[in-house]
N, C-alpha and C positions, 0 to 999 in steps of 0.2 A: 504494499500500500504506500509506504513512504517512498519506494522507488518510483513507483507510478506518478506520485505528486511531484517529485524532483524532475522527471522526464518532462512532465507537463510544463512545469515552470521554466525549464530550459528551452522548450520549444514554443514559448509564448510569442506573440506577434512582435511585441516592442523589443525583444531581445534580437530580433533579425533586422532591426532598423539600423541605418547608418548612424554610428555614434555621434559624428559631426553634427547631423541633422538634429539629433536629439538635444545636443548641447545647445544649438542655435534656438530651437523652439523653446527650451527650458528658460533660456535667457529672455526671450521675447515675452512669455506669459508672466514671468517674475516681474519684468519692468511694466507689463500692462497693469499688474495688480496695484502697483503704486499710483496709477492714473485713475483707476475706477473709483467712483463715489456712489453709484447707484447700487441699492441692495439687491435688486434682481440680477444685474449683471455680475456682480460678485458671487451671488449665489449660484448662478449658471456655471461660471468658470470653476468654482470650488466643486460643485457637483460632478463635473466631468473629469476633473483631475483626481478627485477622491475615489471615483468609480475605476479610473484606470490603475490607480494604486492598489485598491482591493482586489482587482481581477489579475494584475500582473506582478505584484510583490507579495510575497509570504511574510505577513508580520506577525509577531508574537502576540498572543492575547493580552499578556501583561503590558505591553506597550500601548495597545489600543485603550485599555482601561485607564492608564496613567494620562493619556492624551485627553480622554473624555473628561477625566476629573480635573485636569488643568483648565481646559476650556470652560468647564462649568464654574470653576472658581473665579476665573477671569470675568465671565459674564455676570456672575453674581455680584462681584465687587463693582463692575462698571455700572450695573443697573442701580446700585445702592448710591452712586454719587453723580452719575451722568444722565440718567434717564434711559429710554428704551432703544432708539435708533442707533445711537453711536456706538455702543459696545458690540452690537451684532455686526455692524460694518466692519469694526476693527477686527473681530475674530475672523470674519470671512476674508479680509484682506491678508491678515497673517497666515491664514491657511492656504490662500492662492500663492503666497510668496515662498512658503515652505514645502508645500506638496510636490513640486518639480524635483526637489532634491532627492527624496527617497525613490521617486519614480525613475529618475536617471541613474541613481546608484544601484538600484535593485535590478535594473534590466540591462546593464552594461557590464560585460565581462572585463576583467583587468587588461587582457590582451587586446581587446577591442579598443579601450581607452588608450592604450599606448599607441596603437596604429593611428588613432584619430589625433593625437597630440603630435606625432611625427609627421602627419600629413599636412599639418599647418606650419611645419618648418620651426617648431620650437626647439630651442637648444637641448642638447642631450641631458645636461645636468639638471634642466627644469623638468624634463620628462621624468627623469629618474626621481626628483623629489616629489613631484605630484603623485607618482605612482606608489611611493612609499607611504605618503599621507593616506592615499586611497586604501591601501591594504592595512594601514596602522589602526584606523578607527574600528573595524569589526574586531581586530585583534584585541584591542583594549576593552572592547565591550565583553569579550570572552573571559579575559583575565578579571575584569570587574566581577563578573558572575562567580567565577571560581573563588574569588576572595571572599565574597559574601557567604558562599556555601562553607568555606573553610572555617569562617568565624561562627557560623551556625553550629558546626560540629563542636566548636569549643564553648558552646553555650552563650555566644554574643550575638545579638540580633542588632545589626547596624541600623536597620530602619527605625528602630525604637530607642537606640542608644547613640545619639550623635556624638557624645563625648569620646567615643571610641573611633571616630572617623580617621582622626590623624594617625594614630598608631596601628589601627586596624584595616584601613583602606588606603589612605594617601601614601604611607611609606612603602607598603608592598607594592603598590601600583607604579611608584616611582622607580623602584628597583627592577621591576619587569620592563619598563620603558628603557632604562639603561641597557639591560641585558639584551633587549630587543635591537637596539642600536649597535651594540657589540656584535651581535650575531650577523647583522646585515653587512657591517663593515668588513668582518673576516670573510663572509661569503663572496663579497665583490672582489676582494683582494686575491682570495685563492682561485678565483675564476678569471683573473687577469682583466677585470673591467677597466676599460679606457674611455672616459667621457669624450674624448677628442676623435676616437676612431669612427669611421663611416658605419652606418647602420644599414641592414638590409631587412626586408619584410618578407616573411613566409607567405602571407596572403594580404595583398594590398586591398585597400578600400575601394569599392565600386558602387555606382548608383544602380539600384535595382527597381523594378516596377513597384514593389512594396513601398519603397521610399517615396515615390511620387504619390501614392495613395495616402500615406501617412502625412506628407506635406499638404495635400489638398484638404485633408480633414483638419489639419491644424489651422490652415488659412480659413476654412469654413466656420470653425468655432471662433476664430479671431473676428471675423466678419460679424457673426451674430452677436457676440458680446459687445463689440464696438456699436452695433446698431441699437442695442438696448440701452447702452450707456448714453450715446450721443445722437442716434438717428432719429428717436422719437421727440 
C-alpha cells in the first residue's frame, strides 16, 4: 500500500512539469498575492493552490493540524481587534504567498532542480549552495523529530517543557548541523569536486506538451483572478 502511494506520488502530473516553469509560475502567483485586495479573488487563488497541494504533495496530518490551529488563532486575534473583513483577507494573502513553496518543493526532485539552476547559467558554487540548502531542510526536520522522540524516551516532553529546549533540542540540533556540514565537506573533497570544472547533464531540460498545458492553465487562472480583482 505504501509503495503504491509512493509510485502514485512520483508519477503525479506536477512532478513531470519543467522545473523552470514551476519556479516562474510560483514567483508570479506569490507576487500576485501581494497585489490582490478582493476577498473573492484571494479565495479563488488560495483554493486552487491548496487543492494542488493536497492532491500533489503528501503532507503529514500533524502539519495540517498545526497549520489549522495557527490560522484559527490568527483569525481569532484579528477579529478581536480589527473586525471581520481584514483578518480573512490577511490569512488568504499569507496562504497565497506560502502555498507555492511546498507545492514547488514537494513536486520537484533535487536532480531536476539542479538541472533547472544550471540551465539558467548560475555559477556552480551557487547551484551547490542552493542544492545543499534544499536538502538540508528536510534532513533537519527528521533530526528534530528524532530528538523529540529521544527526549520522550527519557521522560521529557519538549512540547510541554520549554525550559528544556536549549539543552534538549537546540544543542543536539546544532551538533547535528555541524556534523552534517563536515560530512558534506569530506564527501566533496574525497570525490574531487571542483566548482570551476565544466558540468555536463545526463538528461537536459526540454519543453514538453504537458508544459504547454500547465502554462495555459496557469495563465487561465491568472486571468480569472485578475478579472475578479480588477475587471468587475
